[in-house]
C-alpha positions in Angstrom: 203.1 199.4 -84.9 206.2 199.8 -83.0 207.8 196.5 -82.4 209.8 198.0 -79.4 207.0 198.3 -77.2 206.3 195.3 -75.0 203.3 195.5 -72.8 203.0 193.9 -69.4 200.3 193.5 -66.7 201.6 195.1 -63.5 198.3 195.5 -61.6 195.1 193.5 -61.2 191.8 194.1 -59.1 188.9 191.6 -59.0 185.7 191.7 -57.5 183.7 188.6 -58.2 180.8 186.5 -56.9 183.0 185.3 -54.2 184.1 188.8 -52.9 186.6 191.5 -53.1 190.3 190.5 -54.2 192.1 188.6 -56.9 193.8 186.3 -54.1 190.1 185.3 -52.7 189.1 184.8 -56.7 192.3 182.6 -57.5 191.8 180.7 -53.8 188.2 179.9 -54.4 188.6 178.6 -58.1 191.7 176.7 -56.7 189.2 175.2 -53.8 186.9 174.1 -56.5 184.4 176.3 -55.0 181.0 177.3 -56.6 180.0 181.2 -56.5 176.3 180.4 -57.7 173.3 180.2 -55.6 169.5 180.2 -55.7 168.1 183.8 -56.7 164.9 183.7 -55.0 163.2 186.6 -56.8 163.7 184.6 -60.2 161.2 182.0 -59.2 158.3 184.5 -59.2 158.9 185.8 -62.8 156.8 184.3 -65.6 159.1 183.4 -68.5 162.0 183.0 -66.7 163.1 179.0 -66.3 166.3 179.6 -64.3 166.4 180.4 -60.5 170.3 180.4 -60.0 172.7 183.6 -60.2 176.2 184.5 -59.0 175.9 187.7 -57.1 178.7 189.2 -54.8 178.3 189.4 -51.1 177.5 192.8 -49.3 180.4 194.8 -49.5 181.5 198.2 -47.8 182.2 200.9 -50.4 182.3 203.8 -48.1 185.9 204.2 -48.7 184.5 206.0 -52.0 183.7 209.6 -51.1 180.0 210.0 -51.0 180.2 212.6 -53.6 181.1 210.1 -56.1 179.0 206.8 -54.9 175.8 208.7 -55.2 176.0 208.6 -59.1 177.0 205.0 -59.2 175.2 201.7 -59.3 176.8 198.3 -58.3 178.8 198.2 -62.0 180.7 201.4 -61.2 181.2 200.4 -57.3 182.5 197.1 -58.1 184.6 198.6 -61.1 186.1 201.3 -58.7 187.1 198.7 -56.1 188.9 196.8 -58.8 190.6 199.7 -60.0 191.7 200.5 -56.8 193.5 197.2 -56.2 194.9 197.5 -59.6 196.8 200.4 -58.7 197.6 199.1 -55.5 199.2 195.8 -56.8 200.8 197.8 -59.7 202.7 199.8 -56.8 201.1 203.1 -57.6 199.2 205.5 -55.1 197.1 206.8 -57.6 196.6 206.7 -61.2 199.4 208.2 -63.4 198.6 211.8 -64.9 198.5 210.3 -68.4 196.8 206.8 -68.0 194.1 206.0 -70.0 191.0 204.1 -68.9 189.1 201.4 -71.0 186.0 200.4 -69.3 182.6 199.1 -70.4 179.5 197.0 -69.3 177.2 195.0 -71.6 174.3 197.6 -71.0 173.8 200.1 -68.2 172.2 199.6 -64.9 168.7 197.7 -65.3 167.9 198.3 -62.0 168.5 202.1 -62.3 166.6 202.3 -65.8 163.6 200.4 -64.3 163.2 202.7 -61.2 163.6 205.8 -63.7 160.9 204.1 -65.8 158.7 203.4 -63.2 158.5 207.0 -62.1 157.8 208.0 -65.7 155.0 205.7 -66.2 153.6 207.3 -62.8 153.9 210.5 -64.3 156.4 211.4 -61.4 159.5 212.0 -63.4 160.0 215.0 -61.0 160.9 212.7 -58.5 164.0 211.2 -60.3 167.0 212.4 -58.9 169.6 214.1 -61.2 172.2 211.8 -60.3 170.1 209.0 -62.1 171.5 210.6 -65.5 174.8 209.2 -64.7 173.8 205.7 -63.6 172.1 205.1 -66.8 174.7 206.5 -69.4 176.5 204.0 -71.6 179.8 205.0 -70.3 178.4 205.3 -66.8 181.3 202.9 -65.4 184.0 204.7 -67.1 182.8 208.4 -66.2 182.2 207.2 -62.5 185.6 205.5 -62.1 187.3 208.2 -63.7 185.8 210.7 -61.4 186.3 208.8 -58.4 189.9 208.0 -59.0 191.0 211.2 -61.0 192.1 209.5 -64.3 192.6 212.5 -66.4 194.0 210.4 -69.7 192.0 209.1 -72.6 188.7 207.4 -71.7 187.1 205.0 -73.6 183.8 203.0 -72.6 183.7 200.4 -75.2 180.9 197.8 -75.2 180.9 194.6 -76.9 178.4 192.6 -75.0 180.0 189.4 -73.1 183.4 190.3 -75.0 183.6 193.6 -73.5 186.2 192.9 -70.7 188.6 191.2 -73.3 188.1 193.9 -75.8 188.9 197.0 -73.7 192.1 195.0 -72.9 193.0 194.3 -76.0 192.2 198.0 -77.4 194.5 199.6 -74.7 197.2 197.0 -75.4 196.9 198.2 -79.0 197.2 201.4 -78.4 199.9 201.2 -76.0 202.0 198.6 -78.6 201.4 201.6 -81.1 202.9 204.0 -79.2 200.0 206.3 -78.4 199.6 205.7 -74.7 202.1 204.4 -72.2 199.6 202.9 -69.7 196.1 202.1 -69.1 193.5 200.8 -66.7 191.2 198.4 -68.5 188.6 195.7 -68.4 184.9 195.2 -67.7 182.2 195.4 -65.2 178.7 194.2 -64.8 175.9 194.0 -62.1 173.3 191.3 -61.9 169.6 191.9 -62.4 167.1 189.2 -63.4 166.4 190.8 -66.7 170.0 189.2 -67.5 168.5 185.8 -66.8 165.5 186.6 -68.5 167.2 187.5 -71.8 168.7 184.0 -72.0 165.7 182.2 -71.0 163.8 184.1 -74.0 166.7 182.4 -76.3 166.5 179.2 -74.4 169.9 179.3 -73.3 169.9 179.7 -69.5 170.5 176.9 -67.3 167.1 175.6 -65.6 167.7 171.8 -65.0 170.0 172.1 -61.5 167.8 174.8 -59.9 167.5 173.0 -56.9 171.6 172.1 -57.0 173.1 175.5 -57.9 176.6 174.5 -57.6 176.1 172.0 -60.5 174.1 174.4 -62.7 176.9 175.8 -65.1 178.6 173.0 -66.7 180.9 173.8 -69.7 181.4 171.0 -72.1 179.6 168.6 -70.2 177.0 166.5 -71.8 174.2 167.4 -69.2 175.0 171.3 -69.5 171.6 173.3 -70.4 172.7 177.0 -70.7 174.1 180.0 -69.1 174.2 181.1 -65.5 174.6 184.7 -65.0 176.8 186.5 -62.7 178.3 189.8 -61.7 181.5 191.4 -60.8 184.5 193.5 -62.2 187.9 192.7 -63.6 190.3 195.5 -64.1 194.4 195.4 -65.0 197.0 198.1 -65.1 198.9 197.4 -68.3 202.2 199.5 -69.5 205.4 199.4 -71.5 207.8 196.8 -70.1 210.5 199.8 -70.1 208.1 202.0 -67.7 207.5 198.8 -65.7 211.4 198.0 -65.0 212.0 201.8 -64.9 209.7 201.9 -61.5 210.4 198.3 -60.3 207.0 197.2 -60.6 206.3 193.4 -60.5 205.2 192.2 -63.7 202.2 189.6 -63.4 202.4 188.7 -67.4 203.0 190.0 -70.8 200.5 190.6 -73.2 201.8 189.4 -76.8 198.9 189.3 -79.0 195.1 190.1 -79.5 192.4 189.8 -82.3 189.0 190.4 -82.9 186.6 189.6 -85.4 182.6 189.8 -86.2 180.5 186.7 -86.9 178.2 187.3 -89.6 176.6 184.0 -90.2 174.1 184.7 -87.1 173.5 187.5 -84.9 173.1 185.0 -82.0 175.0 181.7 -82.8 178.7 181.6 -83.0 180.3 179.6 -86.0 183.5 177.6 -85.7 184.7 179.3 -88.8 184.6 182.6 -87.5 186.3 181.4 -84.1 189.0 179.8 -85.8 189.8 182.9 -87.8 189.9 184.8 -84.7 192.0 182.6 -83.0 194.7 182.3 -85.8 194.7 186.2 -86.2 195.6 186.5 -82.4 198.6 183.8 -83.2 199.6 186.2 -86.4 199.6 189.3 -84.1 201.7 187.4 -81.4 203.9 186.0 -84.1 204.1 182.4 -82.8 202.6 179.2 -84.0 199.7 176.9 -82.3 202.7 175.0 -80.8 203.8 177.5 -78.9 200.7 177.6 -76.9 200.2 175.6 -73.8 196.5 176.2 -72.9 193.5 177.8 -73.7 191.0 179.4 -71.3 187.8 179.1 -73.1 184.7 181.5 -72.9 182.8 178.3 -72.7 179.4 179.3 -71.2 177.6 176.2 -70.8 175.4 176.7 -73.9 174.7 173.7 -76.2 176.0 175.4 -79.5 178.4 177.7 -78.1 180.4 175.0 -76.3 180.5 173.2 -79.2 181.4 175.4 -81.4 184.4 176.5 -79.5 185.7 173.3 -78.7 185.6 172.1 -82.5 187.4 175.5 -83.2 190.2 175.1 -80.5 190.9 171.4 -81.6 191.1 172.7 -85.2 193.7 175.3 -84.7 195.9 173.5 -81.6 195.4 169.9 -82.1 194.1 167.3 -79.6 196.8 167.9 -76.8 196.0 171.3 -75.9 194.7 172.1 -72.6 191.6 173.6 -72.2 189.6 174.9 -69.2 186.4 177.3 -68.7 186.0 179.0 -65.4 182.3 179.4 -66.0 181.7 176.2 -64.1 182.6 177.9 -60.7 181.8 181.7 -61.7 178.8 181.6 -63.9 178.9 184.1 -66.7 180.0 187.7 -65.4 179.2 189.0 -68.8 181.3 192.4 -69.5 183.7 191.3 -66.6 184.1 187.5 -67.7 187.2 188.2 -69.8 189.1 190.1 -67.6 188.3 188.4 -64.7 189.3 184.9 -66.2 192.3 186.4 -67.5 193.4 187.9 -64.2 192.8 184.3 -62.6 194.5 182.4 -65.5 197.5 184.6 -65.2 198.2 184.1 -61.6 197.4 180.5 -61.5 200.1 180.2 -64.3 202.8 181.9 -62.0 201.5 179.4 -59.1 202.0 176.7 -61.3 198.3 175.5 -60.4 195.1 175.2 -62.8 191.8 175.0 -61.8 189.9 172.5 -63.9 186.3 173.1 -65.6 184.0 172.7 -62.7 181.1 170.1 -63.2 182.8 168.5 -66.4 181.7 164.9 -65.3 180.9 163.6 -68.6 182.5 165.2 -71.8 180.0 165.9 -74.5 181.1 163.6 -77.4 180.7 167.0 -79.4 183.1 168.7 -77.1 185.9 166.2 -77.3 189.2 166.5 -79.5 191.0 168.5 -76.8 192.7 167.8 -73.4 190.1 169.3 -71.0 191.4 169.8 -67.4 188.9 168.0 -65.4 190.8 168.1 -62.1 193.2 170.6 -60.3 196.5 170.0 -62.1 200.1 171.3 -61.4 201.0 172.6 -64.8 203.9 174.3 -66.4 202.0 176.8 -68.6 204.1 179.5 -70.1 201.5 181.0 -72.9 197.8 180.6 -73.0 195.0 181.8 -75.1 192.1 183.9 -73.7 189.0 183.7 -75.8 185.4 185.8 -75.3 182.9 185.4 -77.5 179.6 187.6 -77.5 175.9 187.9 -78.7 175.7 190.0 -81.7 179.0 188.4 -83.3 182.1 189.6 -81.5 184.7 187.3 -81.3 187.9 188.3 -79.2 191.3 186.1 -78.6 194.1 187.3 -76.7 197.6 185.6 -75.9 199.3 185.8 -72.6 202.8 184.9 -71.8 204.6 184.4 -68.8 207.0 187.4 -68.6 210.5 186.5 -69.9 213.4 189.2 -69.4 
């Protein structure tokens, strides 16, 4: 790897359950607003015990020409919106000719697949439009965003379940650091479908005890937490070499200085402290910094019993009891493939503003999640370096280290 390549974030775009834009995302988080609400359709599905979700409001996507929109489902629409904002904030009128695209989702559109399957079961496959093929491909968001925005560089539709967004950023960072590419749009996107909640309900990992109080339903690290609340959205950043950013006078949001990814093999569904510790320590080694050089950790913390406990123990082991820790999933729910990238964007912006959102609904820290300095109220913090964690079903762990840009 070339040591001369510094990699910086110069553009960021977000579509979250709050709506469109990075500014709205950060403002809503700092105001302590919950993005979660009752999703009525969940109440009528046997086997699903959680009735809460975080869904985006109605959005006008007509800025995307119809020739591209017709092969898109919501996850591709979300990503196109977020990528457009990322390019705009990077002071680019369009994607540079050689820019790469790293973008994925957890699974392809369930709504599109179910609609297709229904026609198949009714023996009316002839009624399925050909555009449906491009809505259900595993790389559907990648293909659709590339077409709509004219991105001609290398394209990678990497999927690592709920770690997808951060893994895509990590792979793009690694490629730039190695001198393989100069810049990339990268991140994750996902659209909500009741099947998401159904998956976690089947594993007894969906939040259900606050069905009548949706704002209280996602409670990372809290003793009364009961599981995940599924959400949707897209977070995309534009990253490039520092030299390129300076040459074109771009504003720099933050610098990426380290990344690591590993695989949990003790269980396909439950994380272990050992594996999480190994991942964070590998990220520190990648960044060539010590634990004492990190000011805070933005945890993956999804509000599950085992996941939050294992992560809290791991953070305490690596960084000690004084490390600041928060999770944004109390506000947003779990935006799946978008979670790592959306949360990275939000923390980076708050780092610049000197304000940090707390973990929402952390009323009483679970004794099993103690041992770190949980951020429980909005704080004016001087953060210079933070770790962003993302973990996923199937055993993928990812940790990235972000630093305030220093000339």
